MARZA-781222 format. One record per atom (N, C-alpha, C, O): residue number from 1; atom name; x, y, z. Coordinates in Angstrom, 1 decimal. Layout:
BEGIN
> num atomo X Y Z
> NUM CA X Y Z $
...
END
This chain:
BEGIN
> num atomo X Y Z
> 1 N -96.1 -190.7 120.3 $
> 1 CA -97.4 -190.7 120.9 $
> 1 C -97.5 -189.4 121.5 $
> 1 O -96.5 -188.8 121.9 $
> 2 N -98.7 -188.9 121.6 $
> 2 CA -99.1 -187.6 122.2 $
> 2 C -98.7 -187.6 123.6 $
> 2 O -98.4 -188.7 124.2 $
> 3 N -98.7 -186.5 124.3 $
> 3 CA -98.3 -186.6 125.8 $
> 3 C -99.4 -186.9 126.6 $
> 3 O -99.1 -187.5 127.7 $
> 4 N -100.6 -186.7 126.2 $
> 4 CA -101.8 -187.0 127.1 $
> 4 C -101.8 -188.6 127.5 $
> 4 O -101.9 -188.9 128.7 $
> 5 N -101.7 -189.4 126.5 $
> 5 CA -101.6 -190.8 126.8 $
> 5 C -100.4 -191.2 127.7 $
> 5 O -100.5 -192.1 128.5 $
> 6 N -99.2 -190.6 127.5 $
> 6 CA -98.1 -190.9 128.3 $
> 6 C -98.3 -190.4 129.7 $
> 6 O -97.9 -191.1 130.7 $
> 7 N -98.9 -189.3 129.9 $
> 7 CA -99.1 -188.8 131.3 $
> 7 C -100.1 -189.7 131.9 $
> 7 O -99.9 -190.1 133.1 $
> 8 N -101.2 -190.0 131.2 $
> 8 CA -102.3 -190.9 131.8 $
> 8 C -101.9 -192.2 132.3 $
> 8 O -102.3 -192.8 133.3 $
> 9 N -100.9 -192.7 131.4 $
> 9 CA -100.5 -194.1 131.8 $
> 9 C -99.5 -194.0 133.0 $
> 9 O -99.5 -194.9 133.9 $
> 10 N -98.7 -193.0 133.0 $
> 10 CA -98.0 -192.8 134.2 $
> 10 C -98.8 -192.6 135.5 $
> 10 O -98.5 -193.0 136.6 $
> 11 N -99.9 -191.9 135.4 $
> 11 CA -100.7 -191.7 136.6 $
> 11 C -101.4 -193.1 137.0 $
> 11 O -101.7 -193.3 138.2 $
> 12 N -101.7 -193.8 136.1 $
> 12 CA -102.3 -195.2 136.3 $
> 12 C -101.1 -196.0 137.1 $
> 12 O -101.4 -196.5 138.1 $
> 13 N -100.0 -196.0 136.6 $
> 13 CA -98.8 -196.6 137.0 $
> 13 C -98.6 -196.3 138.6 $
> 13 O -98.5 -197.2 139.4 $
> 14 N -98.6 -194.9 138.9 $
> 14 CA -98.5 -194.5 140.2 $
> 14 C -99.7 -194.9 141.2 $
> 14 O -99.5 -195.1 142.4 $
> 15 N -100.9 -194.9 140.6 $
> 15 CA -101.9 -195.4 141.3 $
> 15 C -101.8 -196.8 141.7 $
> 15 O -102.1 -197.2 142.9 $
> 16 N -101.4 -197.7 140.7 $
> 16 CA -101.3 -199.2 141.0 $
> 16 C -100.0 -199.5 141.9 $
> 16 O -100.0 -200.4 142.7 $
> 17 N -99.0 -198.8 141.6 $
> 17 CA -97.7 -199.1 142.2 $
> 17 C -97.3 -197.8 142.9 $
> 17 O -96.6 -196.9 142.4 $
> 18 N -97.7 -197.7 144.2 $
> 18 CA -97.7 -196.4 145.0 $
> 18 C -96.4 -196.1 145.6 $
> 18 O -96.3 -195.2 146.4 $
> 19 N -95.3 -196.8 145.2 $
> 19 CA -93.9 -196.6 145.8 $
> 19 C -93.2 -195.7 144.8 $
> 19 O -92.7 -196.2 143.8 $
> 20 N -93.2 -194.5 145.1 $
> 20 CA -92.7 -193.5 144.1 $
> 20 C -91.4 -193.8 143.4 $
> 20 O -91.4 -193.6 142.1 $
> 21 N -90.3 -194.1 144.0 $
> 21 CA -89.1 -194.3 143.3 $
> 21 C -89.1 -195.4 142.3 $
> 21 O -88.5 -195.2 141.2 $
> 22 N -89.6 -196.5 142.6 $
> 22 CA -89.9 -197.6 141.6 $
> 22 C -90.8 -197.2 140.6 $
> 22 O -90.6 -197.5 139.4 $
> 23 N -92.0 -196.6 141.0 $
> 23 CA -93.0 -196.2 140.1 $
> 23 C -92.4 -195.2 139.0 $
> 23 O -92.6 -195.4 137.8 $
> 24 N -91.7 -194.3 139.5 $
> 24 CA -91.1 -193.3 138.4 $
> 24 C -90.2 -194.0 137.4 $
> 24 O -90.2 -193.6 136.2 $
> 25 N -89.4 -195.0 137.8 $
> 25 CA -88.7 -195.8 136.8 $
> 25 C -89.7 -196.5 135.8 $
> 25 O -89.5 -196.4 134.6 $
> 26 N -90.7 -197.1 136.4 $
> 26 CA -91.7 -197.7 135.5 $
> 26 C -92.5 -196.7 134.5 $
> 26 O -92.8 -197.0 133.4 $
> 27 N -92.7 -195.5 135.2 $
> 27 CA -93.3 -194.4 134.3 $
> 27 C -92.3 -194.1 133.2 $
> 27 O -92.8 -194.0 132.0 $
> 28 N -91.1 -193.9 133.4 $
> 28 CA -90.1 -193.6 132.4 $
> 28 C -90.1 -194.6 131.4 $
> 28 O -90.2 -194.2 130.2 $
> 29 N -90.0 -195.8 131.7 $
> 29 CA -89.9 -197.1 130.8 $
> 29 C -91.2 -197.1 130.1 $
> 29 O -91.2 -197.6 129.0 $
> 30 N -92.4 -196.8 130.6 $
> 30 CA -93.7 -196.9 129.9 $
> 30 C -93.6 -196.0 128.8 $
> 30 O -94.1 -196.4 127.7 $
> 31 N -93.0 -194.8 128.8 $
> 31 CA -92.8 -194.0 127.6 $
> 31 C -92.3 -194.7 126.4 $
> 31 O -92.8 -194.6 125.3 $
> 32 N -91.2 -195.4 126.7 $
> 32 CA -90.6 -196.1 125.6 $
> 32 C -91.4 -197.2 125.0 $
> 32 O -91.5 -197.4 123.8 $
> 33 N -92.0 -197.9 126.0 $
> 33 CA -92.9 -199.0 125.6 $
> 33 C -94.0 -198.5 124.7 $
> 33 O -94.2 -199.1 123.6 $
> 34 N -94.7 -197.4 125.2 $
> 34 CA -95.9 -196.9 124.3 $
> 34 C -95.3 -196.4 123.0 $
> 34 O -95.9 -196.6 122.0 $
> 35 N -94.1 -195.8 123.0 $
> 35 CA -93.7 -195.2 121.6 $
> 35 C -93.1 -196.3 120.7 $
> 35 O -93.2 -196.1 119.5 $
> 36 N -92.6 -197.3 121.3 $
> 36 CA -91.8 -198.3 120.5 $
> 36 C -92.7 -199.5 120.1 $
> 36 O -92.5 -200.1 119.1 $
> 37 N -93.7 -199.8 120.9 $
> 37 CA -94.6 -201.0 120.7 $
> 37 C -96.1 -200.8 120.4 $
> 37 O -96.8 -201.7 119.9 $
> 38 N -96.5 -199.6 120.6 $
> 38 CA -98.1 -199.3 120.4 $
> 38 C -98.1 -198.4 119.2 $
> 38 O -97.8 -197.2 119.2 $
> 39 N -98.6 -199.0 117.9 $
> 39 CA -98.7 -198.1 116.8 $
> 39 C -99.6 -196.8 117.1 $
> 39 O -100.7 -196.9 117.6 $
> 40 N -99.1 -195.8 116.7 $
> 40 CA -99.7 -194.5 117.1 $
> 40 C -99.4 -193.5 115.9 $
> 40 O -98.5 -193.7 115.1 $
> 41 N -100.2 -192.4 116.0 $
> 41 CA -99.9 -191.3 115.1 $
> 41 C -99.7 -190.1 116.0 $
> 41 O -100.3 -189.9 117.0 $
> 42 N -98.8 -189.3 115.5 $
> 42 CA -98.7 -187.9 116.2 $
> 42 C -98.1 -187.0 115.1 $
> 42 O -97.8 -187.5 114.0 $
> 43 N -97.9 -185.7 115.3 $
> 43 CA -97.4 -184.9 114.2 $
> 43 C -95.9 -185.4 114.0 $
> 43 O -95.1 -185.7 114.8 $
> 44 N -95.7 -185.3 112.7 $
> 44 CA -94.3 -185.8 112.2 $
> 44 C -93.3 -184.6 112.2 $
> 44 O -92.9 -184.1 111.2 $
> 45 N -93.0 -184.2 113.4 $
> 45 CA -92.1 -183.1 113.5 $
> 45 C -90.6 -183.4 113.0 $
> 45 O -89.9 -182.5 112.6 $
> 46 N -90.2 -184.7 113.2 $
> 46 CA -89.0 -185.1 112.8 $
> 46 C -88.9 -184.9 111.3 $
> 46 O -87.9 -184.3 110.8 $
> 47 N -89.9 -185.4 110.6 $
> 47 CA -89.8 -185.2 109.1 $
> 47 C -90.0 -183.8 108.7 $
> 47 O -89.4 -183.4 107.7 $
> 48 N -90.8 -183.0 109.4 $
> 48 CA -90.9 -181.5 109.1 $
> 48 C -89.6 -180.9 109.2 $
> 48 O -89.2 -180.0 108.4 $
> 49 N -88.9 -181.2 110.4 $
> 49 CA -87.6 -180.5 110.6 $
> 49 C -86.5 -181.0 109.4 $
> 49 O -85.7 -180.2 109.0 $
> 50 N -86.6 -182.1 109.0 $
> 50 CA -85.6 -182.6 108.0 $
> 50 C -85.9 -181.9 106.6 $
> 50 O -84.9 -181.6 105.9 $
> 51 N -87.2 -181.8 106.3 $
> 51 CA -87.7 -181.2 105.1 $
> 51 C -87.7 -179.7 105.0 $
> 51 O -87.2 -179.0 104.1 $
> 52 N -88.2 -179.1 106.0 $
> 52 CA -88.5 -177.7 106.1 $
> 52 C -87.5 -176.9 107.1 $
> 52 O -87.5 -175.6 107.1 $
> 53 N -86.8 -177.6 107.9 $
> 53 CA -86.1 -177.0 108.9 $
> 53 C -86.9 -176.2 110.0 $
> 53 O -86.3 -175.4 110.8 $
> 54 N -88.1 -176.5 110.0 $
> 54 CA -89.0 -175.9 111.1 $
> 54 C -90.3 -176.8 111.2 $
> 54 O -90.6 -177.7 110.3 $
> 55 N -91.1 -176.7 112.2 $
> 55 CA -92.2 -177.4 112.5 $
> 55 C -93.4 -176.6 112.0 $
> 55 O -93.6 -175.4 112.1 $
> 56 N -94.3 -177.4 111.3 $
> 56 CA -95.4 -176.7 110.7 $
> 56 C -96.4 -176.2 111.8 $
> 56 O -96.5 -176.7 112.9 $
> 57 N -97.1 -175.2 111.3 $
> 57 CA -98.1 -174.5 112.2 $
> 57 C -99.1 -175.6 112.7 $
> 57 O -99.4 -175.7 114.0 $
> 58 N -99.6 -176.5 111.9 $
> 58 CA -100.7 -177.5 112.2 $
> 58 C -100.1 -178.4 113.3 $
> 58 O -100.9 -178.7 114.1 $
> 59 N -98.9 -178.8 113.3 $
> 59 CA -98.2 -179.6 114.2 $
> 59 C -98.1 -178.9 115.5 $
> 59 O -98.4 -179.5 116.6 $
> 60 N -97.8 -177.6 115.5 $
> 60 CA -97.7 -176.8 116.7 $
> 60 C -99.0 -176.7 117.4 $
> 60 O -99.1 -176.8 118.7 $
> 61 N -100.1 -176.5 116.6 $
> 61 CA -101.4 -176.5 117.2 $
> 61 C -101.8 -177.7 117.9 $
> 61 O -102.4 -177.7 118.9 $
> 62 N -101.5 -178.9 117.2 $
> 62 CA -101.8 -180.2 117.8 $
> 62 C -101.1 -180.3 119.2 $
> 62 O -101.7 -180.7 120.2 $
> 63 N -99.8 -180.0 119.1 $
> 63 CA -98.8 -180.1 120.3 $
> 63 C -99.4 -179.2 121.5 $
> 63 O -99.5 -179.6 122.6 $
> 64 N -99.8 -178.0 121.0 $
> 64 CA -100.4 -177.0 122.1 $
> 64 C -101.8 -177.6 122.6 $
> 64 O -102.1 -177.5 123.8 $
> 65 N -102.6 -178.2 121.8 $
> 65 CA -103.9 -178.7 122.3 $
> 65 C -103.6 -179.9 123.2 $
> 65 O -104.2 -180.0 124.2 $
> 66 N -102.8 -180.8 122.8 $
> 66 CA -102.4 -182.0 123.6 $
> 66 C -101.9 -181.5 124.9 $
> 66 O -102.4 -181.9 126.0 $
> 67 N -101.0 -180.5 124.9 $
> 67 CA -100.5 -180.0 126.2 $
> 67 C -101.5 -179.4 127.0 $
> 67 O -101.4 -179.5 128.3 $
> 68 N -102.6 -178.7 126.5 $
> 68 CA -103.6 -178.1 127.2 $
> 68 C -104.5 -179.2 127.8 $
> 68 O -105.0 -179.0 129.0 $
> 69 N -104.8 -180.2 127.0 $
> 69 CA -105.6 -181.3 127.6 $
> 69 C -104.9 -181.9 128.9 $
> 69 O -105.6 -182.2 129.9 $
> 70 N -103.6 -182.2 128.7 $
> 70 CA -102.9 -182.8 129.7 $
> 70 C -102.8 -181.9 130.9 $
> 70 O -102.7 -182.4 132.0 $
> 71 N -102.7 -180.6 130.8 $
> 71 CA -102.7 -179.6 131.8 $
> 71 C -104.0 -179.6 132.5 $
> 71 O -104.1 -179.6 133.8 $
> 72 N -105.2 -179.7 131.8 $
> 72 CA -106.4 -179.6 132.4 $
> 72 C -106.6 -181.0 133.3 $
> 72 O -107.0 -180.9 134.4 $
> 73 N -106.3 -182.1 132.7 $
> 73 CA -106.4 -183.4 133.6 $
> 73 C -105.5 -183.3 134.8 $
> 73 O -106.0 -183.6 135.9 $
> 74 N -104.4 -182.9 134.7 $
> 74 CA -103.4 -182.8 135.8 $
> 74 C -104.0 -181.7 136.8 $
> 74 O -103.9 -181.9 138.0 $
> 75 N -104.5 -180.6 136.5 $
> 75 CA -105.1 -179.7 137.2 $
> 75 C -106.3 -180.3 138.0 $
> 75 O -106.4 -180.2 139.2 $
> 76 N -107.2 -180.9 137.4 $
> 76 CA -108.4 -181.6 138.0 $
> 76 C -107.9 -182.6 139.0 $
> 76 O -108.3 -182.6 140.2 $
> 77 N -107.0 -183.5 138.6 $
> 77 CA -106.5 -184.4 139.7 $
> 77 C -105.7 -183.9 140.9 $
> 77 O -105.8 -184.4 142.0 $
> 78 N -105.0 -182.8 140.6 $
> 78 CA -104.4 -182.0 141.7 $
> 78 C -105.3 -181.3 142.6 $
> 78 O -105.1 -181.3 143.8 $
> 79 N -106.4 -180.8 142.0 $
> 79 CA -107.5 -180.1 142.8 $
> 79 C -108.2 -181.3 143.7 $
> 79 O -108.5 -181.0 144.9 $
> 80 N -108.4 -182.5 143.1 $
> 80 CA -109.1 -183.4 143.8 $
> 80 C -108.2 -184.1 144.9 $
> 80 O -108.7 -184.6 145.9 $
> 81 N -106.9 -183.9 144.8 $
> 81 CA -106.0 -184.3 145.8 $
> 81 C -105.8 -183.4 147.0 $
> 81 O -105.2 -183.7 148.1 $
> 82 N -106.3 -182.2 146.8 $
> 82 CA -106.1 -181.2 147.9 $
> 82 C -106.8 -181.7 149.1 $
> 82 O -107.8 -182.3 149.0 $
> 83 N -106.2 -181.4 150.4 $
> 83 CA -105.1 -180.6 150.7 $
> 83 C -103.7 -181.4 150.7 $
> 83 O -102.7 -180.9 151.2 $
> 84 N -103.8 -182.6 150.1 $
> 84 CA -102.6 -183.5 150.2 $
> 84 C -101.5 -183.1 149.1 $
> 84 O -101.4 -183.7 148.1 $
> 85 N -100.7 -182.0 149.5 $
> 85 CA -99.7 -181.5 148.5 $
> 85 C -98.7 -182.6 148.1 $
> 85 O -98.1 -182.5 147.1 $
> 86 N -98.5 -183.5 149.0 $
> 86 CA -97.5 -184.6 148.7 $
> 86 C -98.0 -185.3 147.5 $
> 86 O -97.2 -185.6 146.6 $
> 87 N -99.3 -185.6 147.5 $
> 87 CA -99.8 -186.4 146.4 $
> 87 C -99.7 -185.5 145.0 $
> 87 O -99.4 -186.0 143.9 $
> 88 N -100.0 -184.2 145.2 $
> 88 CA -99.9 -183.3 144.1 $
> 88 C -98.4 -183.3 143.5 $
> 88 O -98.2 -183.4 142.3 $
> 89 N -97.4 -183.3 144.3 $
> 89 CA -96.0 -183.4 144.0 $
> 89 C -95.8 -184.7 143.3 $
> 89 O -95.2 -184.8 142.2 $
> 90 N -96.3 -185.8 143.9 $
> 90 CA -96.1 -187.1 143.2 $
> 90 C -96.7 -187.1 141.8 $
> 90 O -96.0 -187.6 140.9 $
> 91 N -97.8 -186.5 141.5 $
> 91 CA -98.5 -186.4 140.3 $
> 91 C -97.7 -185.6 139.3 $
> 91 O -97.7 -185.9 138.1 $
> 92 N -97.1 -184.5 139.9 $
> 92 CA -96.2 -183.7 139.0 $
> 92 C -95.0 -184.4 138.6 $
> 92 O -94.6 -184.4 137.4 $
> 93 N -94.4 -185.1 139.5 $
> 93 CA -93.1 -185.9 139.2 $
> 93 C -93.5 -186.9 138.2 $
> 93 O -92.8 -187.1 137.2 $
> 94 N -94.6 -187.5 138.4 $
> 94 CA -95.1 -188.6 137.5 $
> 94 C -95.3 -188.2 136.1 $
> 94 O -94.9 -188.9 135.2 $
> 95 N -96.0 -187.0 135.9 $
> 95 CA -96.2 -186.3 134.6 $
> 95 C -94.7 -186.0 134.0 $
> 95 O -94.6 -186.2 132.8 $
> 96 N -93.8 -185.6 134.8 $
> 96 CA -92.5 -185.2 134.2 $
> 96 C -91.9 -186.4 133.7 $
> 96 O -91.4 -186.4 132.6 $
> 97 N -91.8 -187.5 134.6 $
> 97 CA -91.1 -188.7 134.1 $
> 97 C -91.8 -189.3 133.0 $
> 97 O -91.1 -190.0 132.1 $
> 98 N -93.1 -189.2 132.9 $
> 98 CA -93.8 -189.8 131.7 $
> 98 C -93.4 -189.2 130.3 $
> 98 O -93.5 -189.9 129.3 $
> 99 N -93.1 -187.9 130.3 $
> 99 CA -92.8 -187.2 129.1 $
> 99 C -91.3 -186.8 128.9 $
> 99 O -90.8 -186.3 127.9 $
> 100 N -90.5 -187.2 130.0 $
> 100 CA -89.1 -186.9 130.0 $
> 100 C -88.3 -187.1 128.6 $
> 100 O -87.5 -186.3 128.2 $
> 101 N -88.6 -188.4 128.0 $
> 101 CA -87.9 -188.7 126.8 $
> 101 C -88.2 -187.6 125.8 $
> 101 O -87.3 -187.2 125.1 $
> 102 N -89.5 -187.1 125.7 $
> 102 CA -89.9 -186.1 124.7 $
> 102 C -89.2 -184.8 125.1 $
> 102 O -88.7 -184.1 124.3 $
> 103 N -89.2 -184.3 126.4 $
> 103 CA -88.7 -183.2 126.9 $
> 103 C -87.2 -183.1 126.5 $
> 103 O -86.7 -181.9 126.3 $
> 104 N -86.5 -184.1 126.5 $
> 104 CA -85.1 -184.1 126.1 $
> 104 C -84.9 -183.7 124.7 $
> 104 O -83.8 -183.1 124.4 $
> 105 N -85.9 -183.9 123.8 $
> 105 CA -85.8 -183.5 122.4 $
> 105 C -86.2 -182.0 122.2 $
> 105 O -85.9 -181.5 121.1 $
> 106 N -86.7 -181.3 123.1 $
> 106 CA -87.2 -179.9 122.9 $
> 106 C -86.0 -179.0 122.4 $
> 106 O -86.2 -178.2 121.5 $
> 107 N -84.9 -179.1 123.0 $
> 107 CA -83.8 -178.2 122.4 $
> 107 C -83.5 -178.5 120.9 $
> 107 O -83.2 -177.5 120.1 $
> 108 N -83.6 -179.6 120.4 $
> 108 CA -83.4 -179.9 119.0 $
> 108 C -84.6 -179.3 118.2 $
> 108 O -84.4 -178.6 117.2 $
> 109 N -85.8 -179.6 118.5 $
> 109 CA -86.9 -179.3 117.7 $
> 109 C -87.3 -177.7 117.8 $
> 109 O -87.8 -177.1 116.8 $
> 110 N -87.1 -177.2 119.0 $
> 110 CA -87.6 -175.7 119.2 $
> 110 C -86.5 -174.7 119.3 $
> 110 O -86.7 -173.5 119.1 $
> 111 N -85.2 -175.2 119.6 $
> 111 CA -84.2 -174.2 119.7 $
> 111 C -83.0 -174.5 118.8 $
> 111 O -82.0 -173.8 118.8 $
> 112 N -83.1 -175.5 118.0 $
> 112 CA -82.1 -175.7 116.9 $
> 112 C -80.8 -176.2 117.4 $
> 112 O -79.8 -175.9 116.9 $
> 113 N -80.8 -176.9 118.5 $
> 113 CA -79.7 -177.4 119.0 $
> 113 C -79.0 -178.4 118.1 $
> 113 O -79.6 -179.3 117.5 $
> 114 N -77.7 -178.3 118.0 $
> 114 CA -76.9 -179.2 117.1 $
> 114 C -76.0 -180.1 117.9 $
> 114 O -75.0 -180.7 117.4 $
> 115 N -76.4 -180.3 119.1 $
> 115 CA -75.6 -181.3 120.0 $
> 115 C -75.6 -182.6 119.4 $
> 115 O -76.7 -183.1 119.1 $
> 116 N -74.4 -183.3 119.3 $
> 116 CA -74.4 -184.6 118.5 $
> 116 C -75.0 -185.7 119.4 $
> 116 O -75.7 -186.5 118.8 $
> 117 N -74.9 -185.7 120.7 $
> 117 CA -75.6 -186.7 121.5 $
> 117 C -77.1 -186.5 121.5 $
> 117 O -77.8 -187.5 121.6 $
> 118 N -77.5 -185.3 121.3 $
> 118 CA -79.0 -184.9 121.3 $
> 118 C -79.5 -185.4 119.9 $
> 118 O -80.5 -186.1 119.8 $
> 119 N -78.8 -185.1 118.9 $
> 119 CA -79.1 -185.6 117.5 $
> 119 C -79.3 -187.1 117.4 $
> 119 O -80.3 -187.6 116.9 $
> 120 N -78.2 -187.7 118.0 $
> 120 CA -78.2 -189.2 118.1 $
> 120 C -79.5 -189.8 118.7 $
> 120 O -80.0 -190.7 118.2 $
> 121 N -79.9 -189.1 119.9 $
> 121 CA -81.1 -189.5 120.7 $
> 121 C -82.3 -189.2 119.8 $
> 121 O -83.2 -190.0 119.8 $
> 122 N -82.4 -188.1 119.2 $
> 122 CA -83.6 -187.8 118.4 $
> 122 C -83.8 -188.8 117.2 $
> 122 O -84.8 -189.3 116.8 $
> 123 N -82.6 -189.1 116.6 $
> 123 CA -82.6 -190.2 115.6 $
> 123 C -83.0 -191.6 116.0 $
> 123 O -83.7 -192.3 115.3 $
> 124 N -82.5 -192.0 117.2 $
> 124 CA -82.9 -193.2 117.8 $
> 124 C -84.3 -193.2 118.1 $
> 124 O -85.0 -194.2 117.8 $
> 125 N -84.9 -192.2 118.7 $
> 125 CA -86.3 -192.2 119.1 $
> 125 C -87.2 -192.1 117.9 $
> 125 O -88.3 -192.7 117.9 $
> 126 N -86.7 -191.5 116.8 $
> 126 CA -87.6 -191.6 115.5 $
> 126 C -87.5 -192.9 114.9 $
> 126 O -88.5 -193.4 114.3 $
> 127 N -86.3 -193.5 114.9 $
> 127 CA -86.1 -194.8 114.2 $
> 127 C -86.9 -195.9 114.8 $
> 127 O -87.3 -196.8 114.0 $
> 128 N -87.2 -195.9 116.1 $
> 128 CA -87.8 -197.0 116.8 $
> 128 C -89.4 -196.6 117.1 $
> 128 O -90.1 -197.4 117.7 $
> 129 N -89.9 -195.5 116.7 $
> 129 CA -91.3 -195.1 116.9 $
> 129 C -92.1 -196.1 116.1 $
> 129 O -91.8 -196.5 115.0 $
> 130 N -93.2 -196.6 116.8 $
> 130 CA -94.2 -197.4 116.1 $
> 130 C -95.2 -196.6 115.5 $
> 130 O -96.3 -196.4 116.0 $
> 131 N -94.9 -196.2 114.3 $
> 131 CA -95.9 -195.2 113.7 $
> 131 C -97.2 -196.1 113.0 $
> 131 O -97.0 -197.2 112.4 $
> 132 N -98.3 -195.4 113.2 $
> 132 CA -99.5 -196.1 112.5 $
> 132 C -100.1 -195.0 111.6 $
> 132 O -99.7 -193.8 111.7 $
> 133 N -101.0 -195.4 110.7 $
> 133 CA -101.7 -194.4 109.9 $
> 133 C -102.5 -193.5 110.7 $
> 133 O -102.8 -193.7 111.9 $
> 134 N -103.0 -192.4 110.2 $
> 134 CA -103.7 -191.4 111.1 $
> 134 C -105.0 -192.1 111.9 $
> 134 O -105.2 -192.0 113.1 $
> 135 N -105.8 -192.8 111.0 $
> 135 CA -107.0 -193.5 111.8 $
> 135 C -106.7 -194.4 112.9 $
> 135 O -107.0 -194.2 114.0 $
> 136 N -106.0 -195.4 112.5 $
> 136 CA -105.6 -196.4 113.5 $
> 136 C -104.7 -195.8 114.6 $
> 136 O -104.7 -196.2 115.8 $
> 137 N -103.8 -194.9 114.2 $
> 137 CA -102.9 -194.3 115.2 $
> 137 C -103.6 -193.4 116.2 $
> 137 O -103.2 -193.3 117.3 $
> 138 N -104.7 -192.8 115.8 $
> 138 CA -105.4 -191.9 116.8 $
> 138 C -106.3 -192.9 117.6 $
> 138 O -106.4 -192.7 118.8 $
> 139 N -106.8 -193.9 117.0 $
> 139 CA -107.7 -194.9 117.7 $
> 139 C -106.9 -195.5 118.9 $
> 139 O -107.4 -195.5 120.0 $
> 140 N -105.7 -196.0 118.6 $
> 140 CA -105.0 -196.6 119.7 $
> 140 C -104.7 -195.6 120.8 $
> 140 O -104.7 -196.0 121.9 $
> 141 N -104.4 -194.4 120.5 $
> 141 CA -104.3 -193.4 121.6 $
> 141 C -105.5 -193.1 122.3 $
> 141 O -105.5 -192.9 123.5 $
> 142 N -106.6 -193.0 121.6 $
> 142 CA -107.9 -192.8 122.3 $
> 142 C -108.2 -194.0 123.3 $
> 142 O -108.6 -193.8 124.4 $
> 143 N -108.1 -195.1 122.8 $
> 143 CA -108.3 -196.4 123.6 $
> 143 C -107.4 -196.3 124.8 $
> 143 O -107.8 -196.6 125.9 $
> 144 N -106.1 -195.9 124.6 $
> 144 CA -105.3 -195.8 125.9 $
> 144 C -105.8 -194.9 126.8 $
> 144 O -105.8 -195.1 128.0 $
> 145 N -106.2 -193.8 126.3 $
> 145 CA -106.7 -192.7 127.2 $
> 145 C -108.0 -193.1 127.8 $
> 145 O -108.2 -192.8 129.0 $
> 146 N -108.9 -193.8 127.2 $
> 146 CA -110.1 -194.2 127.7 $
> 146 C -109.9 -195.3 128.9 $
> 146 O -110.5 -195.3 129.9 $
> 147 N -109.0 -196.2 128.6 $
> 147 CA -108.6 -197.3 129.6 $
> 147 C -108.1 -196.6 130.8 $
> 147 O -108.5 -196.9 131.9 $
> 148 N -107.2 -195.5 130.6 $
> 148 CA -106.6 -194.8 131.7 $
> 148 C -107.5 -194.1 132.5 $
> 148 O -107.4 -194.0 133.8 $
> 149 N -108.5 -193.4 131.9 $
> 149 CA -109.5 -192.7 132.5 $
> 149 C -110.4 -193.6 133.4 $
> 149 O -110.7 -193.2 134.5 $
> 150 N -110.7 -194.8 132.9 $
> 150 CA -111.6 -195.7 133.6 $
> 150 C -110.8 -196.2 134.9 $
> 150 O -111.4 -196.3 136.0 $
> 151 N -109.5 -196.4 134.8 $
> 151 CA -108.7 -196.8 135.9 $
> 151 C -108.6 -195.7 136.9 $
> 151 O -108.5 -196.0 138.1 $
> 152 N -108.5 -194.5 136.5 $
> 152 CA -108.2 -193.3 137.4 $
> 152 C -109.5 -192.8 138.0 $
> 152 O -109.4 -192.3 139.1 $
> 153 N -110.6 -192.9 137.4 $
> 153 CA -111.8 -192.2 137.9 $
> 153 C -112.9 -193.2 138.2 $
> 153 O -113.9 -192.8 138.9 $
> 154 N -112.9 -194.4 137.8 $
> 154 CA -114.0 -195.3 138.0 $
> 154 C -113.7 -196.6 138.8 $
> 154 O -114.6 -197.4 139.1 $
END
């Protein structure tokens, strides 16, 4: 799943369950729930690495656009929270925990790490992804995003 839905789900969790320590655990677990049980589409960087030993430019563009969208949403919410810097820190930690399982994979995909534990984790995450075709896989993510936006802003 793209990072935007992960972060938005995390922010909804922190809004509903405002006890940060417990919420951060729920946010982290939500990542695996979304990846393993919600059919979705995202760039297939695992397959690209296996076939080409690198990530395709089109996948990198999608990843960068997704990151930009997430950054814009986070910036907007942080601006709205001013002058409450505690809330902004909570938002930042929420975003971090919501994508931590993907961040763990960065050394493998972007720096060529051959760490055996990391490779085992990447294989595990890939094996249990609930992949959908492009159309339905994008639709499920758009629906998750829309539900989260409704919960956060309306």
